[in-house]
C-alpha positions in Angstrom: 89.0 104.4 65.3 87.8 101.4 63.3 89.9 100.3 60.3 88.3 99.4 57.0 88.5 95.8 56.0 91.0 95.9 53.1 93.7 93.7 51.7 97.1 95.3 51.5 98.8 94.6 48.2 102.1 94.2 50.1 100.8 91.7 52.7 102.0 88.6 51.0 101.6 85.0 51.9 104.6 82.7 52.7 107.1 83.2 49.9 107.3 80.5 47.3 110.7 79.5 46.1 111.6 81.1 42.9 112.1 78.6 40.0 115.8 78.2 39.1 116.3 78.9 35.5 119.0 77.0 33.6 119.2 79.8 31.0 121.1 83.0 31.3 119.0 86.0 32.2 120.0 88.3 29.3 117.6 91.0 30.3 119.2 91.1 33.8 122.7 91.3 32.3 121.6 94.2 30.1 120.1 96.0 33.1 123.4 95.5 35.0 125.3 97.0 32.1 122.9 99.9 31.7 123.1 100.5 35.5 126.9 100.9 35.3 126.9 102.4 31.8 128.6 105.7 32.8 131.3 103.9 34.6 131.8 101.5 31.6 131.9 104.4 29.2 134.2 106.3 31.5 136.6 103.4 31.6 136.5 102.9 27.9 137.1 106.6 27.3 140.1 106.7 29.7 141.7 103.6 28.2 141.1 104.8 24.6 142.5 108.1 25.5 145.6 106.6 27.0 146.0 104.2 24.1 145.6 107.1 21.6 148.3 109.2 23.4 150.6 106.1 23.6 150.1 105.2 19.9 150.7 108.7 18.6 153.8 109.1 20.8 155.3 105.9 19.4 158.0 106.1 16.7 156.8 104.8 13.3 158.4 101.6 12.1 159.1 100.9 8.4 159.4 97.5 6.7 161.5 96.8 3.6 161.0 93.5 1.7 163.1 91.5 -0.7 163.0 88.0 -2.3 165.8 85.6 -3.1 165.8 82.1 -4.5 168.2 79.4 -3.5 169.9 77.4 -6.2 169.6 73.6 -6.0 172.3 72.0 -3.9 175.4 71.2 -5.9 177.4 68.0 -5.7 180.5 67.8 -3.7 183.5 67.7 -6.1 185.3 65.5 -3.5 182.6 62.9 -3.6 181.3 62.3 -7.1 178.7 59.7 -5.9 176.7 62.5 -4.3 175.6 63.7 -7.7 173.2 60.8 -7.9 171.9 61.0 -4.3 170.4 64.5 -4.2 166.9 63.4 -3.0 164.2 65.4 -1.4 165.5 64.9 2.2 168.9 66.3 1.2 167.3 69.3 -0.5 165.1 70.0 2.6 168.0 69.9 4.9 170.0 72.1 2.6 167.2 74.8 2.4 166.6 74.7 6.1 170.3 75.2 6.7 170.3 78.2 4.4 167.3 79.7 6.3 169.2 79.4 9.5 172.2 81.1 8.0 170.0 84.0 6.9 168.9 84.5 10.5 172.3 83.9 12.0 174.3 86.5 14.0 177.3 85.7 11.7 175.5 87.2 8.7 174.2 90.1 10.8 177.7 91.0 12.0 178.9 91.0 8.4 176.2 93.5 7.5 177.1 95.7 10.5 180.8 95.7 9.5 180.0 96.2 5.8 177.8 99.2 6.4 180.0 100.5 9.3 176.8 100.9 11.4 178.9 101.2 14.5 180.3 104.5 13.2 176.9 105.8 12.1 175.7 108.4 14.5 172.1 107.3 14.0 172.9 103.8 15.3 176.0 104.2 17.5 175.2 105.1 21.1 176.0 108.7 22.1 179.1 109.2 24.2 177.6 112.1 26.1 176.5 111.5 29.6 172.7 111.2 29.8 171.2 112.9 32.9 168.7 110.9 34.8 165.3 112.5 35.5 164.8 113.9 39.0 162.1 111.3 39.7 164.3 108.3 38.9 165.4 106.2 41.9 168.2 103.6 41.9 166.7 100.9 44.1 169.9 98.9 44.2 171.8 101.8 45.7 169.3 101.8 48.6 170.1 98.2 49.6 172.6 97.9 52.5 174.5 95.1 50.8 175.0 97.0 47.5 178.5 98.2 46.9 179.5 100.3 44.0 182.1 98.4 41.9 184.7 100.5 40.2 183.9 100.9 36.5 185.8 98.6 34.1 188.2 100.4 31.9 187.8 99.3 28.3 190.0 100.0 25.4 188.7 101.6 22.2 188.8 98.3 20.4 186.8 96.6 23.2 184.2 99.4 23.2 183.9 99.1 19.4 183.3 95.4 19.7 180.6 95.9 22.3 178.8 98.4 20.0 179.1 95.9 17.1 177.7 93.2 19.3 174.7 95.3 20.2 174.1 96.3 16.6 174.4 92.7 15.5 171.7 91.7 17.9 169.5 94.6 16.6 170.0 93.6 12.9 169.4 89.9 13.6 166.3 90.7 15.7 164.7 93.0 13.0 165.2 90.5 10.1 162.3 88.1 9.3 162.8 85.1 7.0 159.7 83.5 5.4 160.2 80.5 3.2 157.7 79.9 0.4 156.3 76.4 0.5 157.1 74.0 -2.2 159.8 76.3 -3.7 163.3 77.6 -3.2 162.1 81.2 -2.9 162.5 83.1 0.4 160.8 86.4 1.4 163.0 88.6 3.6 161.8 91.7 5.5 163.5 94.1 7.9 161.9 96.6 10.2 163.5 99.8 11.3 162.6 103.3 12.3 164.7 104.6 9.4 162.9 104.0 6.1 166.0 104.4 4.0 168.3 102.3 6.2 165.8 99.5 6.4 166.0 98.9 2.6 169.8 99.4 2.7 170.3 96.9 5.4 168.1 94.3 3.7 169.9 94.6 0.4 173.2 94.3 2.2 171.9 91.1 3.9 171.2 89.5 0.6 174.6 90.6 -0.8 176.6 89.3 2.2 174.6 86.1 2.2 175.7 85.3 -1.3 179.3 86.7 -0.9 179.8 84.9 2.4 178.8 81.5 0.9 181.2 82.0 -2.0 184.0 82.9 0.3 183.3 79.9 2.5 183.2 77.5 -0.4 186.4 79.0 -1.8 188.1 78.7 1.5 186.8 75.2 1.9 188.2 74.2 -1.5 191.6 75.5 -0.6 191.5 73.8 2.8 190.4 70.5 1.1 193.3 70.8 -1.4 195.8 71.3 1.3 194.4 68.4 3.4 194.3 66.1 0.4 197.9 66.9 -0.4 199.1 66.1 3.1 197.0 63.0 3.3 198.3 61.8 -0.1 201.9 62.1 1.1 201.1 60.0 4.1 199.4 57.4 2.0 202.4 57.2 -0.3 204.7 56.4 2.7 202.2 53.8 4.0 202.1 52.1 0.7 205.9 51.9 0.4 206.2 50.6 4.0 203.6 47.8 3.4 205.2 46.7 0.1 208.6 46.4 1.8 207.1 44.4 4.7 205.5 41.9 2.2 208.8 41.4 0.3 210.7 40.9 3.6 208.3 38.2 4.8 208.5 36.3 1.5 212.3 36.3 1.7 212.3 35.2 5.3 209.9 32.3 4.8 211.4 31.3 1.4 208.0 31.5 -0.3 207.7 31.6 -4.1 204.1 30.5 -4.8 201.7 28.9 -2.4 198.6 28.7 -4.6 197.1 25.2 -4.4 199.2 24.0 -1.5 196.6 24.8 1.1 194.0 22.9 -0.9 196.2 19.8 -1.3 197.0 19.6 2.4 193.3 19.9 3.2 192.3 17.0 0.9 195.0 14.8 2.5 193.8 15.6 5.9 190.2 14.8 5.0 191.3 11.3 3.6 193.2 10.5 6.8 190.2 11.5 8.8 188.0 9.1 6.8 190.5 6.2 7.3 190.7 7.1 11.0 187.0 6.8 11.4 186.9 3.4 9.6 189.8 2.1 11.8 188.0 3.4 14.9 184.8 1.6 13.8 186.7 -1.7 13.2 188.5 -1.4 16.6 185.2 -0.9 18.4 183.7 -4.0 16.7 186.7 -6.1 17.6 186.6 -4.9 21.1 182.9 -5.8 21.4 183.5 -9.3 20.1 186.5 -9.8 22.4 184.3 -8.7 25.4 181.6 -11.2 24.4 184.2 -14.1 24.0 186.0 -13.3 27.3 183.0 -14.4 29.2 182.8 -17.8 27.5 186.3 -19.2 28.1 185.0 -22.6 29.5 182.0 -22.9 27.2 181.3 -25.9 24.9 181.6 -25.8 21.1 177.9 -25.4 20.7 177.9 -22.4 23.1 180.8 -20.8 21.2 179.0 -21.3 17.9 176.2 -19.1 19.1 178.5 -16.1 18.8 177.9 -14.2 15.5 181.7 -13.4 15.2 182.4 -17.2 15.2 179.7 -18.0 12.7 180.8 -15.3 10.3 184.1 -17.3 9.5 183.8 -19.2 6.3 185.8 -22.2 7.6 183.4 -22.6 10.5 180.4 -22.5 8.1 182.1 -25.2 5.9 182.8 -27.5 8.9 179.3 -27.0 10.1 178.0 -28.0 6.7 180.3 -31.2 6.6 179.2 -32.2 10.1 175.6 -31.8 9.1 176.2 -34.1 6.1 177.9 -36.7 8.2 175.2 -36.5 10.8 172.5 -37.0 8.1 174.4 -39.9 6.6 174.7 -41.6 10.0 171.0 -41.2 10.5 170.1 -42.8 7.1 172.4 -45.8 7.6 171.1 -46.3 11.2 167.8 -47.2 9.6 169.2 -50.1 7.7 172.3 -51.3 9.6 173.2 -51.9 13.2 175.8 -50.0 15.1 178.5 -52.6 14.3 178.0 -52.7 10.6 181.2 -51.7 8.8 179.4 -48.9 6.9 177.8 -47.7 10.1 181.2 -47.7 11.8 182.9 -45.8 9.0 180.1 -43.3 8.8 180.2 -42.7 12.5 183.9 -42.3 12.4 183.5 -39.6 9.7 180.9 -37.8 11.9 183.2 -37.8 14.9 186.1 -36.5 12.8 183.9 -33.6 11.5 182.8 -32.9 15.0 186.4 -32.8 16.3 187.5 -30.6 13.4 184.6 -28.2 14.1 185.4 -27.9 17.8 189.1 -27.4 17.1 188.4 -24.8 14.5 186.0 -23.0 16.8 188.7 -22.8 19.5 191.1 -21.5 16.9 188.7 -18.7 15.8 188.0 -17.8 19.4 191.7 -17.5 20.2 192.2 -15.3 17.1 189.6 -12.7 18.1 192.0 -11.2 20.6 194.7 -10.9 18.0 192.2 -9.2 15.6 191.4 -6.6 18.3 195.1 -5.9 18.9 195.6 -5.4 15.2 192.6 -3.1 14.9 193.8 -1.0 17.9 197.3 -0.6 16.5 195.9 0.4 13.2 193.7 3.1 14.8 196.6 4.4 16.9 198.9 4.7 13.8 196.2 6.6 11.8 195.6 8.9 14.8 199.3 9.7 15.0 199.5 10.4 11.3 196.4 12.6 11.4 197.7 14.7 14.3 201.1 15.2 12.6 199.6 16.2 9.3 197.2 18.6 11.0 200.1 20.3 12.8 201.9 20.7 9.5 198.9 22.3 7.8 198.2 24.6 10.7 201.8 25.9 10.6 201.5 26.4 6.9 198.1 28.2 7.3 199.7 30.7 9.8 202.3 31.5 7.2 199.6 31.8 4.6 197.4 34.1 6.8 200.3 36.4 7.5 201.1 36.5 3.8 197.5 37.3 2.9 197.4 40.0 5.6 200.4 41.7 4.2 199.1 41.5 0.6 195.7 42.9 1.8 197.5 45.8 3.5 199.5 46.6 0.3 196.3 46.4 -1.8 194.3 48.7 0.5 197.1 51.3 0.7 197.4 51.3 -3.1 193.6 51.8 -3.5 193.6 54.7 -1.0 196.5 56.3 -2.7 194.8 56.0 -6.1 191.5 57.5 -4.8 193.1 60.5 -3.1 195.4 61.1 -6.1 192.3 61.2 -8.4 190.4 63.5 -6.0 193.1 66.0 -5.5 193.5 66.2 -9.3 189.7 66.9 -9.6 189.7 69.5 -6.9 192.7 71.3 -8.4 191.0 71.4 -11.8 187.6 72.8 -10.5 188.9 75.2 -7.9 188.7 78.1 -10.2 184.9 77.7 -10.8 182.3 78.7 -8.1 178.7 79.2 -8.8 176.5 81.4 -6.4 174.1 79.4 -4.3 171.4 82.1 -4.4 170.3 85.0 -6.5 168.2 88.1 -5.8 164.7 88.2 -7.5 163.4 91.4 -5.9 165.6 94.0 -4.3 164.5 95.9 -1.3 162.9 99.3 -2.0 162.6 102.2 0.3 159.1 101.8 2.0 156.7 104.6 1.6 154.5 104.3 4.7 155.1 102.7 8.2 153.7 99.4 9.1 153.6 100.1 12.9 151.8 101.3 14.8 148.4 100.9 13.2 146.8 103.8 15.0 143.2 103.3 13.9 143.3 99.6 14.7 145.0 100.0 18.0 142.5 102.7 19.2 139.5 100.6 18.0 140.8 97.5 19.7 141.5 99.5 22.9 138.0 100.9 22.9 136.3 97.5 22.3 138.5 95.7 24.9 137.9 98.5 27.5 134.1 98.2 26.9 134.3 94.5 27.4 136.4 94.9 30.4 134.0 97.5 31.9 131.1 95.1 31.2 133.0 92.3 32.9 133.7 94.4 35.9 130.1 95.5 36.1 128.9 91.9 36.0 131.5 90.9 38.6 130.4 93.7 40.9 126.8 92.6 40.5 127.7 89.0 41.3 129.7 90.1 44.4 126.9 92.4 45.6 124.9 90.3 48.1 122.8 93.1 49.5 119.0 93.2 49.4 118.1 95.6 46.6 114.5 95.0 45.6 111.3 93.7 47.1 111.8 90.5 45.1 115.1 89.9 46.9 113.2 89.8 50.2 111.6 86.6 49.2 114.4 85.2 47.1 117.3 85.9 49.3 115.8 86.2 52.8 112.9 83.7 52.4 110.5 86.0 54.4 107.3 87.9 53.8 107.4 91.5 52.7 105.5 93.8 54.9 106.1 97.1 53.1 108.5 99.2 51.1 109.5 102.7 52.2 110.9 104.9 49.4 114.1 106.8 49.7 113.6 110.4 50.9 116.2 113.1 51.2 116.6 114.4 54.8 115.8 118.1 55.3 118.1 120.6 56.9 116.6 120.2 60.5 115.9 116.5 60.7 117.8 113.6 59.4 114.7 111.5 58.8 111.3 112.0 57.2 108.2 112.7 59.4 105.0 111.0 58.6 102.8 113.8 60.1 104.6 116.6 58.3 103.7 115.4 54.8 100.7 113.0 55.2 100.0 112.9 51.4 103.6 112.2 50.3 104.9 109.0 48.8 106.6 108.2 52.1 103.4 108.7 54.1 101.5 106.4 51.8 104.2 103.8 52.2 104.0 104.1 56.0 100.3 103.6 55.8 100.8 100.5 53.8 103.1 99.1 56.5 100.5 100.1 59.1 97.8 98.2 57.1 100.0 95.1 56.9 100.6 95.2 60.7 96.9 95.6 61.4 95.7 92.9 58.9 98.3 90.4 60.2 96.4 90.1 63.5 92.7 91.0 63.1 91.5 88.4 65.7 94.1 89.2 68.3 95.6 92.7 67.7 99.3 92.9 68.4 99.7 95.1 71.4 103.5 95.1 71.6 105.4 95.5 68.4 109.2 95.2 68.3 111.1 96.9 65.5 114.7 95.7 64.9 117.3 95.4 62.1 120.5 93.6 61.3 122.9 96.5 62.0 122.8 100.2 63.0 121.9 102.8 60.5 119.2 100.9 58.6 116.3 103.3 59.8 114.6 101.2 62.4 114.1 104.2 64.7 112.7 106.3 61.9 110.3 103.5 61.0 109.3 103.0 64.6 108.4 106.7 65.0 106.6 107.0 61.7 104.7 103.7 62.2 103.7 105.0 65.7 102.5 108.2 64.2 100.4 106.3 61.6 98.9 104.0 64.3 98.3 107.0 66.5 95.8 108.3 64.0 93.6 105.4 64.9 94.7 104.2 68.4 96.5 105.2 71.4 100.1 104.5 70.6 103.3 104.6 72.6 106.8 104.4 71.1 109.5 103.2 73.5 113.2 103.6 73.0 114.3 100.0 73.7 117.9 100.5 72.6 119.5 100.9 76.0 123.0 100.7 74.6 123.1 103.5 72.0 119.7 105.3 72.4 118.7 107.7 69.6 115.0 108.1 70.1 115.2 111.2 72.3 117.4 113.0 69.8 115.2 112.2 66.9 112.2 113.5 68.8 113.9 116.7 69.9 114.1 115.7 73.6 117.0 116.1 75.9 119.6 113.4 76.0 119.0 112.8 79.7 115.3 112.9 79.5 113.6 110.4 81.9 112.5 107.3 80.1 112.3 103.5 80.1 115.3 102.8 82.5 113.8 105.2 85.0 110.4 103.7 84.9 111.6 100.1 85.1 113.8 101.0 88.1 110.8 102.7 89.8 112.6 106.0 90.4 110.3 108.1 88.3 106.6 108.2 87.7 105.2 107.0 84.4 103.9 110.4 83.4 107.3 112.0 83.8 108.8 109.4 81.4 106.3 109.9 78.6 106.1 112.9 76.2 103.5 113.6 73.5 105.0 114.7 70.2 103.1 117.8 68.9 101.4 117.3 65.6 101.6 113.4 65.6 99.3 112.5 68.4 101.6 109.7 69.6 103.3 109.2 72.9 107.1 108.7 73.2 109.1 107.1 76.0 112.9 107.6 75.4 115.4 105.1 76.7 116.4 107.2 79.7 119.8 106.8 81.4 121.9 103.9 80.1 122.0 101.1 82.7 125.2 99.2 83.5 123.8 96.0 82.1 120.9 96.6 79.7 120.3 92.9 79.0 119.6 92.1 82.8 117.2 95.0 82.9 115.1 94.0 80.0 115.2 90.4 81.2 114.0 91.3 84.7 110.6 90.9 86.3 110.3 94.6 86.7 110.6 95.2 83.0 107.8 92.6 82.4 105.6 94.3 85.0 106.4 97.7 83.4 105.2 96.4 80.1 102.0 95.1 81.7 101.3 98.5 83.1 101.9 100.2 79.7 99.6 97.6 78.0 96.8 98.6 80.2 97.2 102.2 79.3 97.9 102.1 75.5 96.4 100.2 72.6 99.7 99.8 70.7 103.2 99.8 72.1 106.1 100.0 69.6 109.6 99.2 70.9 112.6 100.5 69.0 115.1 97.8 69.9 118.9 97.3 69.4 120.2 95.6 66.2 120.2 91.9 66.2 123.7 91.4 64.9 125.4 93.4 67.6 123.6 92.2 70.8 120.8 89.8 71.8 118.6 92.5 73.4 116.2 92.3 70.4 115.6 88.6 70.9 114.7 89.2 74.6 112.4 92.1 73.7 110.8 89.9 71.0 109.8 87.4 73.7 107.5 90.1 75.1 106.2 91.1 71.7 103.1 90.1 69.8 104.7 91.2 66.5 108.2 91.6 65.3 109.1 93.9 62.3 112.5 93.4 60.7 113.9 96.4 58.9 116.3 95.9 55.9 118.0 98.9 54.2 117.9 98.6 50.4 121.3 98.4 48.6 123.0 98.2 52.0 122.1 95.3 54.2 124.0 92.1 53.3 121.5 89.3 52.6 123.6 86.6 54.5 123.7 88.7 57.7 120.0 89.5 57.5 119.1 85.9 56.9 121.0 84.8 60.0 119.2 87.4 62.1 115.8 86.3 60.7 116.7 82.7 61.4 117.6 83.5 65.0 114.1 85.2 65.4 112.3 82.2 63.9 114.5 79.8 65.8 113.4 81.4 69.1 109.7 81.1 68.0 109.2 84.8 68.0 106.2 86.3 66.0 108.0 87.7 62.9 105.3 89.7 61.0 107.4 90.6 58.0 110.2 92.6 56.5 110.2 96.3 55.8 112.5 97.3 52.9 113.6 100.8 53.8 115.1 103.6 51.6 114.2 101.9 48.4 115.1 104.1 45.4 112.2 103.6 43.1 113.5 105.7 40.2 116.9 103.9 40.3 115.3 100.5 40.5 113.0 101.2 37.6 116.0 102.0 35.4 118.0 99.1 36.8 115.4 96.4 37.1 112.7 97.5 34.6 109.4 99.2 34.6 107.8 96.8 37.2 108.8 99.0 40.0 107.1 102.2 38.7 104.0 100.8 40.5 105.5 101.8 43.9 106.0 105.4 42.9 102.7 105.6 41.2 100.9 104.0 44.1 102.5 106.3 46.7 102.1 109.5 44.7 99.2 111.7 45.7 97.7 114.6 43.9 96.6 116.3 47.1 98.9 119.0 48.5 100.9 118.2 51.6 99.5 119.4 54.9 101.0 119.7 58.2 98.8 118.1 60.9 
């Protein structure tokens, strides 16, 4: 039968990669939420119901409120200077301290004892033994290392203290202190299950806060008075002891009045120091002159006169002047007279006398330099001795003065301390009878009229909204984790392969577990099978595919059903044979109503049975069926053998189309071997079941082996469900497959 030349709407070209959108697909998110809407609503209803039961079973809690104001910090009567130093930092520290006192366990315990809460049956624990419910299990008792310790015997006082401790923690935990900014006001609140007791406890807290502070201040005043009295007595004894020590020291040293003595000794010592410096300077100069002269012992008069120390003497300068006058006079007479002239002789004699006197005087001055050095040295040594002696005397006197000043300072200090403490104890004694409260109550606590917890309406509303959000989050998470192939678009997007056809999901009848093409030829399923048949035929018009292998990723995806229905559809046009190629877990014989041990492929390949005995014609379909036959020991060796290839050649000569139902690709490699004999490979994917990653690996193995993959058949696709989940685009499948003609059995 010739096929009409028509283009199948499902025969697509090579898939183009879908553009990646950077935006969130809001429509897809809404479809996911609508898909899981009943689960989301069920979760929200369950959580809301549980929250409602829990909220209505909770005991109501009442809150009482009060307001107090703290008085400004008073000055300490012991330290009058603090009156003028009450700055903002001190006030802040003071108020923060009072806030901590309000929340302290000390105040809570005062309240418990004041109200006798430990004796109140509503607060005190019951002494009756509470029976544990039957379902309670003591896990510690089941441990091998656990040993029951004998109960501790407590006295009545100890038991009462334990109860007071527990109630103290309860009162402190229920009290809330809220300071008002930029003021001394404080809001207090207390929460309790007893509306009357909540106000009573809060009022007692304010009363005990004020009373406790007054008691503490009164007690502090008494303690300060006692301490000041004891300290004053000790200071009096210290003052008397220091005064006696000062008088004893004066008597022992014979001191009457030392004012001015220390200054006079210091002035004298400074004068001696100046004279000592001058003597030392003179000695150094004499020493330097003596050292210069000592090197000129055999020098002439002219050489000695070159020394500055010699020329500084007045006698030497006078003699030099006389010699110069005599020398000038000789020079003047020498111009007029001869050397033997009486005037010349007398003048020359005067010059020689002046020269001799000068030399004699120079020698005398030089010999006197050593004596001047000795005098300067003795003068320096004498002044040094006098300075040292005077310094020792002054130091000894200073020690006495320092000790005297130390004793006087001690007496003065003790007297000042005594006067200060005496004045303070007098002030404390006078003000001890006046104490002003440090706080006052503005608003007393009133009995609350309605509970503050739990807010039932708010709790139920929040539970409902949060459970809805949680359900939506779980739904989106499930959608993200679901990696199965769901729609025809997923075939291209997730598998990257061409879509050959889509078979709708059909319920199995009571006799067969798969739909039969020939029993309802005008049904949606039959139209879908014809679409797959059209795709197979159009994929190879020039060289029709004789051998078609049908495989899948894993068992249970419907490949055997598709192989039989495709064979029935091709049998309407050509001679078609369907072979059970799954030699490991054959199912074709059972699906066709044949015996499990019916002769088939393994018998024909082994040559033990004739071909006609291995083939059956299914009534009403017109197609021939060859079941798998007996399971061979090694199926892979059989389908890889030369006999199997020869058997296929024989079948190709007899039939126009041969469809082989092979084993799944993920389990074994039989399908890849069978695909090497095929002209076309059809890969079956079950909608909402086959993982895309596994299917993609199997498709990659087919393409990697250069096998002729024709396309993908999406099996058991729920059109109605997909239309609700993914939109109205998938109604076209149902509308296309629906036929108005009544079903007929061929």
